[in-house]
C-alpha positions in Angstrom: -7.7 20.9 0.0 -10.7 19.1 -1.5 -13.6 18.2 0.8 -16.4 15.9 0.0 -19.3 17.2 2.1 -22.4 15.1 2.8 -25.3 17.5 3.5 -28.0 15.9 5.6 -31.6 16.4 4.5 -32.9 13.1 5.9 -33.6 13.8 9.6 -31.8 16.4 11.7 -32.9 14.9 15.1 -32.3 11.2 14.7 -29.4 9.2 13.2 -30.8 6.6 10.7 -29.3 3.6 9.0 -29.2 5.6 5.8 -26.9 8.2 7.4 -24.5 5.5 8.6 -24.4 3.7 5.3 -23.7 6.9 3.4 -20.9 7.8 5.8 -19.4 4.3 5.7 -19.5 4.4 1.8 -18.1 7.9 1.5 -15.1 7.4 3.8 -13.1 4.9 1.7 -13.8 7.1 -1.4 -12.5 10.2 0.3 -9.5 8.3 1.7 -8.6 6.7 -1.6 -8.6 9.9 -3.6 -7.1 12.2 -1.0 -10.2 14.2 0.0 -11.4 15.3 3.4 -14.8 14.1 4.4 -17.3 16.5 6.1 -20.7 15.8 7.5 -23.0 18.8 7.4 -26.0 18.9 9.8 -25.8 15.3 11.0 -27.4 14.5 14.4 -24.0 13.7 15.9 -22.1 15.1 18.8 -18.6 14.8 20.1 -15.2 15.0 18.5 -14.7 13.7 15.0 -12.4 10.9 16.4 -15.1 9.8 18.8 -17.8 9.9 16.1 -15.5 7.9 13.8 -15.0 5.2 16.4 -18.7 5.0 17.0 -19.7 4.7 13.4 -16.8 2.3 12.6 -18.1 -0.1 15.3 -21.4 -0.5 13.4 -20.2 -1.2 9.8 -18.4 -3.7 7.7 -18.1 -1.3 4.8 -14.7 0.2 4.2 -12.8 -2.6 5.9 -14.9 -2.2 9.1 -14.8 1.6 9.2 -11.0 1.6 8.9 -10.9 4.4 6.4 -13.2 6.7 8.5 -10.8 6.2 11.4 -7.8 6.9 9.1 -9.5 10.1 8.0 -10.1 11.2 11.5 -6.6 10.4 12.6 -5.3 12.5 9.8 -7.6 15.4 10.7 -9.5 14.9 7.4 -12.9 14.0 9.0 -15.1 17.0 10.0 -18.4 17.6 11.6 -20.1 20.9 10.5 -23.3 22.6 11.6 -25.8 23.7 8.9 -24.3 27.0 7.5 -26.1 30.2 8.5 -24.1 32.6 6.4 -21.6 30.3 4.8 -19.3 27.4 5.3 -16.1 27.8 7.3 -13.5 29.5 5.0 -10.8 26.9 5.7 -12.8 24.4 3.5 -12.6 26.7 0.5 -15.1 27.6 -2.1 -18.5 25.9 -1.8 -19.6 24.0 -4.9 -23.2 22.5 -5.1 -23.1 19.3 -7.0 -26.2 18.9 -9.2 -27.4 17.7 -12.6 -29.1 21.1 -13.1 -26.4 23.7 -12.5 -27.2 27.4 -12.9 -25.3 28.3 -16.0 -24.2 31.6 -14.5 -22.6 29.6 -11.6 -21.4 26.5 -13.4 -17.9 25.2 -12.9 -16.7 22.1 -14.7 -14.8 19.2 -13.0 -11.7 20.2 -15.1 -11.8 23.7 -13.8 -12.0 22.4 -10.2 -9.1 20.1 -10.9 -7.0 22.8 -12.5 -7.7 25.3 -9.7 -7.1 22.7 -7.0 -3.7 22.0 -8.5 -3.0 25.7 -8.2 -3.7 25.6 -4.5 -7.4 26.6 -4.3 -9.6 24.7 -1.9 -13.2 23.5 -2.6 -16.0 22.0 -0.5 -18.1 19.8 -2.8 -21.6 19.5 -1.4 -23.7 16.4 -2.0 -27.3 16.3 -0.7 -28.3 13.2 1.2 -32.0 12.6 1.1 -34.8 12.4 -1.4 -34.6 16.0 -2.5 -30.9 16.6 -2.6 -29.5 19.9 -1.6 -31.9 22.6 -0.4 -32.5 25.7 -2.5 -30.7 27.9 0.0 -27.5 25.9 -0.5 -27.7 26.5 -4.2 -27.9 30.2 -3.5 -25.1 30.0 -0.9 -22.7 28.0 -3.2 -20.5 30.1 -5.4 -20.5 27.4 -8.0 -22.6 24.6 -9.3 -21.1 21.5 -10.8 -22.5 18.6 -12.9 -20.0 15.8 -12.5 -21.3 13.9 -15.6 -21.2 16.9 -17.9 -24.3 15.4 -19.5 -27.0 16.5 -17.0 -27.5 12.9 -15.9 -29.0 12.3 -12.4 -26.9 9.9 -10.3 -28.0 8.0 -7.2 -26.4 9.6 -4.1 -23.8 6.9 -3.4 -22.9 6.8 -7.1 -22.3 10.5 -7.0 -20.3 10.1 -3.8 -18.0 7.8 -5.7 -17.9 9.6 -9.0 -17.1 13.1 -7.8 -13.7 12.4 -6.1 -12.8 9.8 -8.6 -13.3 12.1 -11.6 -11.6 15.1 -10.0 -8.6 13.1 -8.8 -8.2 11.5 -12.2 -8.4 14.9 -13.9 -5.8 16.2 -11.5 -3.5 13.3 -12.2 -3.9 13.8 -16.0 -3.2 17.5 -15.7 -0.1 16.8 -13.6 1.2 14.4 -16.2 0.5 16.8 -19.0 2.3 19.6 -17.2 5.3 17.4 -16.5 5.5 16.6 -20.2 4.9 12.9 -19.8 3.1 11.1 -22.5 -0.3 10.0 -21.4 -1.4 6.4 -22.2 -4.7 5.9 -24.0 -5.6 2.9 -21.7 
């Protein structure tokens, strides 16, 4: 299981338009590439289905929130509290996404793809807000990953799209290679 987790660093008490836009943008990406979507520390209450219905009624992004509803109906939309000692184990290994990974904890997108194909689960954490992920999350995460491989800073919504797209593409390429199919250069 691969989970794209949006970690709230905007405002923990009030839901803002920025929260809603990020969720609406992340849902079709997660859906398209077979990821789960988790919201960490968002000022939301209720069951994921109820939250999905509420958010979907306020957006035109993602076919009017259709993909967020699809994720929730498939039990692929999750609401998580801020972790005290760690993330729930069913989400797998925590990976902090960053352009400045600690070299001792760095994992590449190819390694994530290979290990996911062998059945390991990962929760890929993306910080929402001006300062990205908090320092304590970098300490808590077992791995750090730079999706670009070039230490390039991406705008949050760009990263939200790039992370699942790259990992899913790598997984597909690795499956083709394993199956002995010739890969096209296109």
